[in-house]
N, CA, C and O of each residue as an XYZ file, in Angstrom:
808
protein
N      14.061    -27.197    -36.655
C      14.511    -26.745    -36.554
C      16.042    -26.219    -37.372
O      16.901    -27.030    -37.718
N      16.156    -24.744    -37.580
C      17.291    -24.224    -38.886
C      18.415    -24.862    -38.581
O      18.836    -25.168    -37.466
N      19.027    -25.106    -39.962
C      20.576    -25.901    -40.000
C      21.177    -24.297    -39.766
O      20.625    -23.393    -40.393
N      22.199    -24.013    -38.944
C      22.945    -23.233    -39.252
C      24.395    -23.233    -39.528
O      25.233    -24.004    -39.059
N      24.551    -22.378    -40.254
C      25.819    -22.014    -41.181
C      27.439    -21.759    -41.105
O      27.769    -20.740    -40.500
N      28.563    -22.635    -41.694
C      29.655    -21.695    -41.527
C      29.660    -20.873    -42.790
O      28.669    -20.838    -43.519
N      30.910    -20.129    -43.088
C      31.041    -19.662    -44.393
C      31.585    -21.152    -44.766
O      32.163    -21.946    -44.024
N      31.103    -21.344    -46.619
C      31.418    -21.219    -47.434
C      30.956    -23.446    -47.204
O      31.544    -24.396    -47.722
N      30.124    -23.443    -46.551
C      28.945    -24.622    -46.252
C      28.040    -24.363    -47.465
O      27.726    -23.298    -47.996
N      27.580    -26.105    -47.868
C      26.880    -26.153    -48.859
C      25.646    -27.012    -48.016
O      25.740    -27.951    -47.225
N      24.665    -26.402    -48.448
C      23.721    -27.327    -48.010
C      21.874    -27.295    -48.882
O      21.151    -26.408    -49.336
N      21.782    -28.852    -48.724
C      20.252    -29.447    -49.719
C      19.134    -28.568    -48.874
O      18.762    -28.545    -47.700
N      18.725    -27.711    -50.329
C      17.463    -27.018    -49.801
C      16.510    -27.645    -49.487
O      16.202    -27.768    -48.302
N      15.542    -28.407    -50.858
C      14.802    -28.719    -50.854
C      14.758    -30.192    -51.023
O      13.766    -30.852    -50.714
N      15.936    -30.743    -51.558
C      15.731    -32.518    -51.332
C      15.078    -33.261    -50.172
O      14.433    -34.309    -50.190
N      15.457    -32.325    -48.987
C      15.174    -33.285    -47.651
C      13.863    -32.169    -47.201
O      13.380    -32.510    -46.121
N      13.361    -31.226    -47.654
C      12.096    -30.841    -48.093
C      10.785    -30.943    -49.076
O      10.149    -30.063    -49.656
N      10.638    -32.366    -49.029
C      10.256    -32.284    -50.249
C       8.680    -31.353    -51.005
O       7.774    -31.237    -50.179
N       8.424    -30.847    -52.193
C       7.161    -30.056    -52.096
C       7.053    -28.578    -52.016
O       6.168    -27.756    -52.251
N       9.124    -28.520    -51.309
C       8.757    -26.586    -51.288
C       9.424    -26.214    -51.986
O      10.579    -26.572    -52.217
N       8.684    -25.259    -52.546
C       9.007    -24.462    -53.871
C       8.950    -23.076    -53.545
O       9.847    -22.403    -54.053
N       7.776    -22.224    -52.525
C       7.481    -20.881    -52.224
C       8.836    -20.396    -51.160
O       8.479    -21.190    -50.291
N       9.599    -19.996    -50.780
C      10.309    -19.772    -49.846
C      10.809    -18.330    -49.827
O      11.271    -17.766    -50.818
N      10.644    -17.631    -48.289
C      11.192    -16.320    -48.113
C      12.824    -15.866    -47.595
O      13.104    -16.574    -46.628
N      13.701    -15.141    -47.855
C      14.805    -15.313    -47.695
C      14.809    -13.922    -47.353
O      14.209    -13.085    -48.028
N      15.620    -13.587    -46.084
C      15.306    -12.296    -44.863
C      17.034    -12.341    -44.719
O      17.849    -13.261    -44.762
N      17.134    -10.982    -44.541
C      18.687    -10.683    -44.857
C      18.617     -9.418    -43.685
O      17.883     -8.504    -44.059
N      19.091     -9.256    -42.673
C      18.809     -8.259    -41.325
C      20.841     -8.044    -40.885
O      21.806     -8.805    -40.809
N      20.621     -6.754    -40.731
C      21.865     -6.235    -40.123
C      21.791     -5.657    -38.988
O      20.840     -6.151    -38.384
N      22.489     -4.568    -38.152
C      22.248     -3.571    -37.592
C      23.571     -2.410    -37.725
O      24.575     -2.893    -38.249
N      23.643     -1.405    -37.441
C      24.731     -0.901    -37.245
C      25.499     -0.258    -36.124
O      24.828      0.270    -35.238
N      26.695     -0.230    -36.041
C      27.656     -0.137    -34.643
C      26.827      0.856    -34.137
O      26.108      1.655    -34.736
N      26.997      0.718    -33.125
C      26.861      1.969    -32.473
C      27.534      3.380    -32.748
O      28.693      3.172    -33.105
N      27.322      4.379    -32.725
C      28.129      5.707    -32.839
C      28.281      6.487    -31.615
O      27.728      7.526    -31.257
N      29.315      5.615    -30.955
C      29.378      6.591    -29.579
C      30.421      8.616    -29.588
O      30.660      9.444    -28.709
N      30.797      8.502    -31.635
C      30.806      9.668    -31.496
C      32.218     10.400    -31.343
O      32.465     11.604    -31.264
N      33.217      9.090    -31.321
C      34.772      8.983    -31.250
C      35.328      7.928    -32.052
O      34.710      6.914    -32.376
N      36.515      8.199    -32.361
C      37.449      7.097    -32.602
C      37.092      6.999    -34.259
O      36.565      8.050    -34.623
N      37.228      6.090    -35.276
C      36.991      6.238    -36.554
C      35.720      5.933    -37.017
O      35.562      6.088    -38.227
N      34.728      5.521    -36.341
C      32.998      5.597    -36.186
C      32.825      6.856    -36.276
O      32.386      7.403    -37.287
N      33.315      7.733    -34.707
C      32.644      9.218    -35.106
C      33.208     10.070    -36.444
O      32.596     11.002    -36.967
N      34.339      9.613    -36.825
C      34.867     10.744    -37.823
C      34.310     10.463    -39.004
O      34.079     11.420    -39.744
N      33.960      9.075    -39.466
C      33.174      8.349    -40.358
C      31.365      9.003    -40.343
O      30.731      9.294    -41.357
N      30.908      9.090    -39.050
C      29.690      9.491    -39.116
C      29.724     10.690    -39.131
O      28.596     11.167    -39.255
N      30.746     11.634    -39.040
C      30.693     13.351    -38.646
C      30.337     13.149    -37.329
O      29.555     13.949    -36.815
N      30.860     12.028    -36.556
C      30.688     12.554    -35.052
C      29.410     12.575    -34.705
O      29.161     11.433    -34.320
N      28.298     13.343    -34.611
C      27.725     13.645    -34.285
C      25.986     12.653    -34.433
O      24.855     13.122    -34.306
N      26.268     11.661    -34.641
C      24.912     10.996    -35.471
C      24.657     11.259    -37.084
O      23.537     11.046    -37.550
N      25.054     11.433    -37.391
C      25.484     11.057    -39.217
C      24.290     10.786    -39.914
O      23.138     11.012    -39.543
N      24.757     10.187    -41.147
C      24.375      9.431    -42.050
C      23.820      8.036    -41.668
O      24.528      7.160    -41.170
N      22.116      7.853    -42.014
C      22.151      6.406    -41.612
C      23.092      5.456    -42.787
O      23.535      5.707    -43.908
N      23.119      4.568    -42.120
C      23.684      3.595    -43.137
C      22.699      2.757    -43.739
O      22.478      1.737    -43.086
N      22.052      2.883    -44.776
C      21.242      2.106    -45.956
C      21.863      1.476    -46.953
O      22.345      1.898    -48.005
N      21.754     -0.116    -46.253
C      21.783     -0.763    -47.112
C      20.601     -1.785    -47.655
O      19.439     -2.073    -47.368
N      21.496     -2.113    -48.504
C      20.746     -2.642    -49.901
C      20.403     -4.188    -50.100
O      21.507     -4.733    -50.095
N      19.425     -5.163    -50.272
C      19.614     -6.315    -50.239
C      18.962     -6.595    -51.755
O      17.828     -6.241    -52.078
N      19.777     -7.203    -52.502
C      19.321     -7.716    -54.000
C      19.803     -9.132    -54.139
O      20.504     -9.868    -53.445
N      19.075     -9.267    -55.471
C      18.631    -10.806    -55.920
C      19.667    -10.318    -57.759
O      19.510     -9.344    -58.496
N      20.483    -11.326    -57.858
C      21.099    -11.677    -59.044
C      21.045    -12.866    -59.607
O      21.571    -13.882    -59.153
N      20.176    -12.747    -60.983
C      19.978    -13.929    -61.597
C      20.914    -14.672    -62.611
O      20.911    -14.462    -63.824
N      21.541    -15.373    -62.099
C      22.057    -15.834    -63.545
C      22.259    -17.469    -63.992
O      22.125    -18.524    -63.373
N      22.683    -17.101    -65.499
C      22.521    -18.450    -66.244
C      24.055    -19.024    -66.489
O      24.887    -18.563    -65.708
N      24.483    -19.865    -67.366
C      25.354    -20.479    -67.242
C      26.214    -19.981    -67.296
O      26.104    -18.871    -67.817
N      27.661    -20.397    -66.825
C      28.493    -19.341    -66.525
C      28.911    -18.833    -65.743
O      30.106    -18.542    -65.801
N      28.090    -18.460    -64.570
C      27.815    -17.454    -63.647
C      27.672    -16.196    -64.546
O      28.487    -15.275    -64.569
N      26.878    -16.249    -65.061
C      26.766    -14.987    -65.949
C      25.829    -14.331    -66.368
O      25.261    -14.957    -67.263
N      25.107    -12.805    -66.050
C      23.424    -12.309    -66.385
C      23.589    -12.316    -67.261
O      24.609    -11.939    -67.837
N      22.281    -12.917    -67.855
C      21.988    -13.018    -69.044
C      20.935    -11.182    -69.724
O      20.943    -10.616    -70.817
N      20.307    -10.906    -68.579
C      19.006     -9.894    -68.830
C      19.651     -8.878    -67.619
O      20.260     -9.333    -66.651
N      19.440     -7.603    -67.814
C      19.403     -6.357    -66.893
C      18.791     -6.595    -66.035
O      19.129     -6.468    -64.858
N      17.233     -7.192    -66.657
C      15.980     -6.929    -65.745
C      15.645     -8.743    -65.038
O      14.520     -9.227    -64.912
N      16.835     -9.373    -64.713
C      17.388    -10.098    -63.619
C      18.103     -9.950    -62.016
O      18.395    -10.616    -61.023
N      18.141     -8.503    -62.602
C      18.866     -7.913    -61.125
C      17.864     -7.098    -60.706
O      17.565     -6.032    -61.244
N      16.923     -7.958    -58.999
C      16.030     -7.689    -58.375
C      16.563     -6.537    -57.173
O      17.247     -6.897    -56.215
N      16.145     -5.143    -57.384
C      16.783     -4.988    -56.112
C      15.528     -3.524    -55.908
O      14.742     -3.249    -56.815
N      15.560     -2.944    -54.916
C      14.775     -1.264    -54.578
C      13.955     -1.044    -55.676
O      12.728     -1.096    -55.597
N      14.803     -0.705    -57.095
C      14.331     -0.074    -57.952
C      13.291     -1.209    -59.012
O      12.340     -0.831    -59.696
N      13.763     -2.545    -58.905
C      12.867     -3.786    -59.863
C      12.300     -4.467    -58.649
O      13.074     -5.147    -57.975
N      11.361     -4.391    -58.381
C      11.051     -5.322    -56.856
C      10.976     -6.394    -57.269
O      11.379     -7.213    -56.443
N      10.443     -7.077    -58.737
C       9.801     -8.182    -58.950
C      10.205     -8.047    -60.558
O      10.048     -7.112    -61.344
N      10.809     -9.409    -60.725
C      11.230    -10.695    -62.144
C       9.864    -10.897    -62.911
O       8.705    -11.279    -62.751
N      10.707    -10.417    -63.803
C       9.645    -10.248    -65.074
C       8.547    -11.860    -65.431
O       7.514    -12.064    -66.068
N       9.441    -12.665    -64.656
C       8.518    -13.828    -64.831
C       7.733    -13.891    -63.414
O       6.622    -14.417    -63.484
N       8.159    -13.418    -62.094
C       7.595    -13.774    -60.937
C       7.371    -14.113    -60.336
O       6.347    -14.134    -59.654
N       9.109    -14.942    -60.322
C       9.593    -15.920    -59.591
C       9.655    -15.194    -58.453
O       9.213    -15.607    -57.381
N      10.388    -13.704    -58.670
C      10.957    -13.053    -57.297
C      10.671    -11.693    -57.113
O      10.771    -10.748    -57.896
N      10.103    -11.780    -55.328
C       9.564    -10.562    -55.523
C      10.085    -10.336    -54.392
O      10.075    -11.150    -53.468
N      10.878     -8.578    -54.323
C      11.485     -7.947    -53.142
C      10.010     -7.242    -52.368
O       8.879     -6.868    -52.677
N      10.990     -7.374    -51.062
C       8.796     -6.462    -50.351
C       9.495     -4.910    -50.341
O       8.661     -4.010    -50.431
N      10.443     -4.622    -50.276
C      11.157     -2.966    -50.209
C      12.406     -2.571    -49.346
O      13.157     -3.205    -48.605
N      12.342     -1.624    -49.636
C      13.851     -1.140    -49.048
C      13.795     -0.465    -47.545
O      13.176      0.557    -47.251
N      14.427     -1.112    -46.847
C      14.853     -0.762    -45.495
C      15.739      0.753    -45.729
O      16.700      0.661    -46.492
N      15.581      1.542    -45.376
C      16.700      2.800    -45.171
C      17.546      3.060    -43.707
O      18.296      4.007    -43.471
N      17.229      2.036    -42.885
C      18.172      2.187    -41.785
C      18.673      1.034    -41.105
O      19.621      1.114    -40.324
N      18.073     -0.051    -41.369
C      18.726     -1.697    -40.342
C      18.744     -1.334    -38.816
O      19.555     -1.745    -37.987
N      17.504     -0.333    -38.573
C      17.357     -0.587    -37.019
C      16.097     -1.420    -36.599
O      15.136     -1.551    -37.357
N      16.144     -1.880    -35.567
C      15.214     -2.652    -35.607
C      15.151     -3.974    -35.635
O      15.721     -4.584    -36.540
N      14.447     -4.632    -34.646
C      14.567     -6.064    -34.849
C      13.731     -6.560    -36.315
O      12.974     -6.000    -37.108
N      14.490     -8.290    -36.140
C      14.341     -9.178    -37.024
C      14.778     -8.667    -38.785
O      15.616     -7.769    -38.868
N      14.310     -9.140    -39.869
C      14.515     -9.098    -40.521
C      14.509     -7.833    -41.491
O      13.380     -7.404    -41.728
N      15.688     -7.086    -42.161
C      15.947     -5.901    -42.690
C      14.860     -5.699    -43.951
O      13.832     -5.024    -43.903
N      15.303     -6.370    -44.947
C      14.539     -6.542    -46.296
C      14.093     -8.335    -46.353
O      14.642     -9.307    -45.835
N      13.291     -8.258    -46.922
C      12.693     -9.909    -46.954
C      12.601    -10.246    -48.991
O      12.416     -9.354    -49.819
N      12.733    -11.274    -49.210
C      12.630    -11.489    -50.543
C      11.360    -13.118    -51.121
O      11.466    -14.208    -50.558
N      10.787    -12.979    -51.748
C      10.053    -13.844    -51.823
C      10.190    -14.769    -52.837
O       9.913    -14.420    -53.984
N      10.617    -16.026    -52.580
C      11.218    -16.646    -54.053
C       9.985    -17.928    -54.732
O       9.479    -18.732    -53.949
N       9.738    -17.941    -55.794
C       9.224    -19.188    -56.239
C       9.701    -20.136    -56.699
O       9.326    -20.186    -57.871
N      10.432    -21.083    -56.433
C      11.314    -22.022    -56.612
C      10.951    -22.305    -58.599
O      11.451    -21.934    -59.662
N       9.786    -23.181    -58.137
C       8.987    -23.568    -59.480
C       8.936    -22.768    -60.392
O       8.952    -23.189    -61.549
N       8.850    -21.185    -60.082
C       8.928    -20.721    -61.209
C       9.672    -20.111    -62.133
O       9.433    -19.673    -63.258
N      10.880    -20.177    -61.268
C      12.098    -20.048    -62.102
C      12.799    -20.236    -63.674
O      13.126    -21.423    -63.651
N      12.970    -20.004    -64.251
C      13.363    -19.702    -65.699
C      14.060    -20.851    -65.844
O      14.678    -21.062    -64.800
N      14.278    -21.828    -66.783
C      15.195    -23.114    -66.956
C      16.599    -22.665    -67.236
O      17.595    -23.374    -67.094
N      16.583    -21.211    -67.716
C      17.973    -21.054    -68.239
C      18.479    -20.724    -66.451
O      19.489    -21.396    -66.241
N      18.147    -20.063    -65.409
C      18.576    -19.358    -64.691
C      19.267    -20.895    -63.609
O      18.630    -21.899    -63.290
N      20.594    -20.587    -63.303
C      20.733    -21.825    -62.420
C      21.126    -21.351    -61.179
O      21.195    -22.004    -60.138
N      21.423    -19.974    -61.373
C      21.710    -19.428    -59.581
C      21.103    -18.621    -58.762
O      20.360    -18.189    -59.643
N      20.882    -18.231    -58.140
C      20.313    -17.095    -57.143
C      21.453    -16.357    -56.435
O      22.043    -16.994    -55.563
N      21.956    -14.743    -56.760
C      23.068    -14.618    -55.594
C      22.263    -13.699    -54.934
O      21.402    -13.147    -55.619
N      22.360    -13.358    -53.552
C      21.826    -12.333    -52.788
C      23.139    -11.841    -52.627
O      24.120    -12.582    -52.702
N      23.210    -10.587    -52.403
C      24.245     -9.412    -51.973
C      23.226     -8.321    -51.420
O      22.030     -8.192    -51.678
N      24.109     -7.521    -50.523
C      23.834     -6.564    -49.751
C      25.057     -5.386    -50.256
O      26.224     -5.767    -50.171
N      24.894     -4.517    -50.575
C      25.676     -2.849    -50.612
C      24.780     -1.547    -49.889
O      23.595     -1.348    -49.622
N      25.913     -0.887    -49.759
C      25.332      0.378    -49.069
C      25.078      0.873    -49.665
O      25.316      0.254    -50.701
N      24.578      1.934    -49.941
C      23.853      2.783    -50.877
C      24.839      4.244    -50.331
O      25.102      4.573    -49.174
N      25.240      4.926    -51.640
C      25.787      5.874    -51.811
C      27.003      5.758    -50.601
O      26.905      6.566    -49.678
N      28.013      4.896    -50.575
C      28.834      4.290    -49.704
C      29.833      5.616    -49.670
O      30.182      6.336    -48.735
N      30.178      5.636    -51.227
C      31.951      6.537    -51.346
C      31.808      7.977    -50.576
O      32.682      8.386    -49.811
N      30.612      8.695    -50.864
C      30.168      9.643    -50.321
C      29.872      9.877    -49.085
O      30.133     10.946    -48.534
N      29.348      8.989    -48.575
C      28.958      8.960    -47.545
C      30.272      8.333    -46.420
O      30.336      8.106    -45.212
N      30.803      8.270    -47.082
C      32.284      7.275    -46.471
C      31.479      6.191    -45.555
O      31.229      6.446    -44.377
N      31.176      5.239    -46.034
C      30.649      4.246    -45.076
C      31.646      2.486    -45.719
O      32.442      2.246    -46.627
N      30.972      1.650    -44.600
C      31.814      0.446    -45.026
C      30.877     -0.413    -43.894
O      30.107     -0.005    -43.024
N      31.408     -2.184    -44.410
C      30.580     -2.787    -43.860
C      31.477     -3.120    -42.114
O      31.083     -3.954    -41.298
N      32.863     -2.090    -41.915
C      33.116     -2.013    -40.728
C      32.200     -1.951    -39.954
O      32.240     -2.626    -38.925
N      31.261     -1.228    -40.202
C      29.633     -0.250    -39.921
C      29.268     -1.171    -39.199
O      29.282     -1.086    -37.971
N      28.835     -2.326    -39.926
C      27.523     -3.021    -39.769
C      27.575     -4.732    -38.968
O      28.106     -5.792    -39.297
N      26.928     -4.399    -38.070
C      27.633     -5.979    -36.980
C      26.130     -7.052    -37.525
O      25.167     -6.532    -38.089
N      26.194     -8.397    -37.255
C      24.530     -8.998    -37.006
C      24.149     -9.010    -38.128
O      22.955     -8.710    -38.143
N      24.693     -9.280    -39.500
C      24.697     -9.905    -40.430
C      24.168    -10.786    -41.054
O      24.946    -11.677    -40.713
N      23.438    -11.300    -41.730
C      22.944    -12.970    -41.748
C      21.733    -12.590    -42.686
O      21.004    -11.598    -42.673
N      21.759    -13.857    -43.619
C      20.599    -14.320    -44.073
C      19.868    -15.941    -44.024
O      20.227    -17.116    -43.956
N      18.936    -15.336    -44.087
C      17.852    -17.109    -43.475
C      16.573    -17.238    -44.439
O      15.745    -16.491    -44.961
N      16.913    -18.766    -44.375
C      15.325    -19.184    -45.882
C      14.603    -19.856    -44.125
O      15.022    -20.415    -43.112
N      13.175    -19.270    -44.752
C      12.472    -19.580    -43.947
C      11.149    -20.412    -45.103
O      11.179    -20.071    -46.286
N      10.170    -21.367    -44.689
C       9.410    -21.664    -45.257
C       8.148    -21.174    -44.781
O       7.569    -21.502    -43.745
N       7.616    -19.960    -46.071
C       6.203    -18.984    -45.429
C       4.937    -19.743    -45.250
O       4.117    -19.386    -44.405
N       4.752    -20.753    -45.999
C       3.465    -21.759    -45.232
C       3.450    -21.898    -43.504
O       2.658    -21.710    -42.580
N       5.068    -22.421    -43.741
C       4.901    -23.045    -42.272
C       5.545    -21.657    -41.278
O       5.160    -21.762    -40.113
N       5.995    -21.025    -41.405
C       6.714    -20.316    -40.694
C       8.462    -20.696    -40.470
O       9.364    -19.938    -40.111
N       8.520    -22.278    -40.863
C       9.607    -22.844    -40.118
C      11.059    -22.426    -40.644
O      11.230    -22.825    -41.796
N      12.227    -21.685    -40.080
C      13.273    -21.695    -40.216
C      14.229    -22.513    -41.367
O      13.383    -22.611    -42.257
N      14.729    -22.778    -41.593
C      15.290    -24.096    -42.496
C      16.365    -23.779    -42.329
O      17.011    -24.793    -42.063
N      17.351    -22.394    -42.327
C      18.361    -22.503    -42.834
C      18.911    -20.367    -42.207
O      18.541    -19.195    -42.273
N      20.249    -21.505    -41.545
C      20.637    -19.492    -40.736
C      21.861    -19.118    -41.378
O      22.643    -20.026    -41.096
N      22.369    -18.390    -41.991
C      23.916    -18.017    -41.828
C      23.992    -16.611    -41.474
O      23.377    -15.642    -41.921
N      25.137    -16.740    -40.315
C      25.453    -15.091    -40.037
C      26.812    -14.986    -40.214
O      27.622    -15.872    -39.941
N      27.068    -13.876    -40.683
C      28.212    -13.004    -41.609
C      28.784    -12.628    -40.275
O      28.268    -11.698    -39.655
N      30.243    -13.554    -39.582
C      30.297    -12.662    -38.725
C      31.713    -12.176    -38.934
O      32.201    -11.704    -37.907
N      32.387    -12.168    -39.841
C      33.733    -11.703    -40.096
C      33.749     -9.783    -40.578
O      33.072     -9.084    -41.332
N      35.063     -9.518    -39.535
C      35.559     -8.223    -40.360
C      35.304     -7.811    -41.427
O      36.177     -8.080    -42.252
N      34.307     -7.149    -41.875
C      34.548     -6.628    -43.634
C      34.611     -4.986    -43.230
O      34.060     -4.016    -43.751
N      35.041     -5.041    -42.685
C      35.739     -2.916    -42.605
C      36.628     -3.349    -44.192
O      37.328     -4.192    -44.752
N      35.861     -1.868    -44.343
C      36.727     -1.074    -45.640
C      35.352     -2.073    -46.976
O      34.930     -1.427    -47.935
N      35.082     -2.933    -46.855
C      34.356     -3.425    -47.694
C      33.233     -2.712    -47.859
O      32.830     -1.972    -46.962
N      32.640     -2.838    -48.936
C      31.118     -1.898    -49.436
C      30.320     -2.424    -50.521
O      29.637     -1.910    -51.407
N      30.780     -4.282    -49.990
C      28.947     -4.728    -50.177
C      29.684     -6.663    -50.133
O      30.780     -7.176    -50.361
N      28.463     -7.104    -49.752
C      28.648     -8.500    -49.287
C      27.835     -9.753    -50.398
O      26.683    -10.108    -50.648
N      28.883    -10.023    -50.722
C      28.020    -11.749    -51.587
C      27.601    -12.521    -49.971
O      28.330    -13.100    -49.166
N      26.263    -12.255    -49.946
C      26.259    -13.493    -48.507
C      25.723    -14.834    -48.603
O      25.805    -15.658    -47.692
N      25.067    -15.076    -49.940
C      25.105    -16.475    -50.143
C      23.914    -16.425    -51.384
O      23.237    -15.461    -51.740
N      23.921    -17.988    -51.962
C      23.468    -18.584    -53.093
C      23.041    -19.628    -53.343
O      23.652    -20.686    -53.197
N      21.540    -19.453    -53.905
C      20.383    -20.255    -53.918
C      21.162    -21.409    -55.528
O      21.775    -20.408    -55.899
N      21.393    -22.020    -56.131
C      21.529    -22.761    -57.021
C      21.184    -24.118    -57.009
O      21.122    -24.885    -56.048
N      20.895    -24.384    -58.597
C      20.536    -25.718    -59.268
C      21.943    -26.856    -58.313
O      22.845    -26.643    -57.503
N      21.355    -28.093    -59.072
C      22.245    -29.129    -58.521
C      20.942    -30.498    -59.001
O      20.024    -30.826    -58.250
N      21.157    -31.028    -60.215
C      20.373    -31.557    -60.765
C      18.846    -30.765    -60.591
O      18.618    -29.557    -60.657
N      17.936    -31.853    -60.356
C      16.898    -31.408    -60.103
C      16.147    -30.287    -58.608
O      15.258    -29.443    -58.726
N      16.534    -30.496    -57.936
C      17.226    -29.664    -56.756
C      17.433    -28.399    -56.596
O      17.436    -27.731    -57.631
N      17.627    -27.803    -55.504
C      18.129    -26.462    -55.071
C      18.798    -26.690    -53.909
O      18.246    -27.201    -52.935
N      20.288    -26.253    -53.929
C      21.078    -26.027    -52.688
C      20.961    -24.986    -52.559
O      20.294    -24.159    -53.182
N      22.168    -24.841    -50.995
C      22.275    -23.084    -50.523
C      24.184    -23.489    -49.992
O      24.819    -24.470    -49.605
N      24.453    -21.959    -50.311
C      25.718    -21.716    -50.087
C      25.963    -20.690    -49.167
O      25.541    -19.555    -49.388
N      26.722    -21.018    -47.963
C      26.671    -19.896    -47.325
C      28.120    -18.813    -47.673
O      28.973    -18.746    -46.788
N      28.357    -17.888    -49.161
C      29.002    -17.261    -49.571
C      29.951    -16.369    -48.483
O      31.092    -16.704    -48.166
N      29.206    -15.092    -47.944
C      30.027    -14.262    -46.871
C      31.547    -13.657    -47.417
O      32.481    -13.384    -46.663
N      31.560    -13.526    -48.820
C      32.265    -12.454    -49.040
C      32.418    -10.991    -49.023
O      31.308    -10.478    -48.880
N      33.178    -10.285    -49.095
C      32.974     -8.950    -48.784
C      34.171     -8.538    -50.343
O      35.204     -9.007    -50.820
N      33.394     -7.615    -50.587
C      34.341     -6.752    -51.828
C      34.222     -5.556    -52.196
O      33.352     -4.960    -51.561
N      35.039     -4.609    -53.408
C      34.920     -3.148    -53.061
C      34.437     -2.492    -53.875
O      34.797     -1.381    -54.265
N      33.244     -3.360    -54.333
C      32.358     -2.701    -55.567
C      30.974     -1.436    -54.732
O      30.094     -1.555    -53.879
N      31.473     -0.384    -55.556
C      30.883      0.990    -54.509
C      29.708      1.024    -54.875
O      29.185      2.138    -54.895
N      28.856     -0.211    -55.304
C      27.826      0.358    -56.167
C      26.605     -1.229    -56.342
O      27.139     -2.327    -56.498
N      25.932     -1.186    -56.320
C      25.242     -2.680    -57.024
C      25.824     -2.693    -58.388
O      26.462     -3.693    -58.720
N      25.645     -1.421    -59.460
C      25.649     -1.826    -60.915
C      26.991     -2.089    -61.105
O      27.263     -2.644    -62.170
N      28.349     -1.715    -59.984
C      30.006     -1.996    -60.082
C      30.013     -3.641    -60.325
O      30.590     -4.364    -61.138
N      28.821     -3.954    -58.902
C      28.890     -5.361    -58.655
C      28.056     -6.132    -59.541
O      28.372     -7.308    -59.724
N      27.358     -5.809    -59.939
C      26.510     -6.673    -61.231
C      27.115     -7.466    -62.557
O      26.912     -8.527    -63.149
N      28.571     -5.525    -62.737
C      29.151     -5.710    -63.848
C      30.233     -7.055    -64.344
O      30.705     -7.477    -65.399
N      30.288     -7.441    -62.734
C      31.572     -8.524    -62.619
C      30.875     -9.518    -63.196
O      31.660    -10.237    -63.815
N      29.801     -9.881    -63.277
C      28.874    -11.323    -63.811
C      28.572    -10.969    -65.235
O      27.875    -11.826    -65.779
N      28.913     -9.897    -66.035
C      28.243     -9.512    -67.303
C      29.822    -10.173    -68.349
O      29.823    -10.098    -69.578
């Protein structure tokens, strides 16, 4: 049975799951239904407007939470880490439909020793031009699954109001001695692009 986390909580990932190295990280969200009126109607342009294209990414950090190489950012334009430990399954352009919107496969045993933390983020593509923000998104979550058994290990729903925020730091997987832990972060930022968010770790 999955452990359901609240913002700020941390939990062991591998200590209680001996032998676990491969995990699937699923991220999901739904657009708020546009009814053509109010702030959502005007921001969407009233009649349908643009879909909200959310993108999930992973930032691989070294000591002091610093990015050591730009290739350590895994996103729709760089789907696989150079060491092969992280594989992004690809971009979902709308967020419609049930289940995970984007998935990232991680092999913890292959992550280079200099990488101390994996930061999972979601940002809205072209948010400034489209005048979109995370107040237009609901039901956002991150979950961790054992792909071998299909068992969901961890689930974190981001239930805050993120109006005005254009990127989310969703969660972190980080080293703790010889084990890995997960932290439910759920912090919204006003970074207008993935590049702008990544620069805060440079």
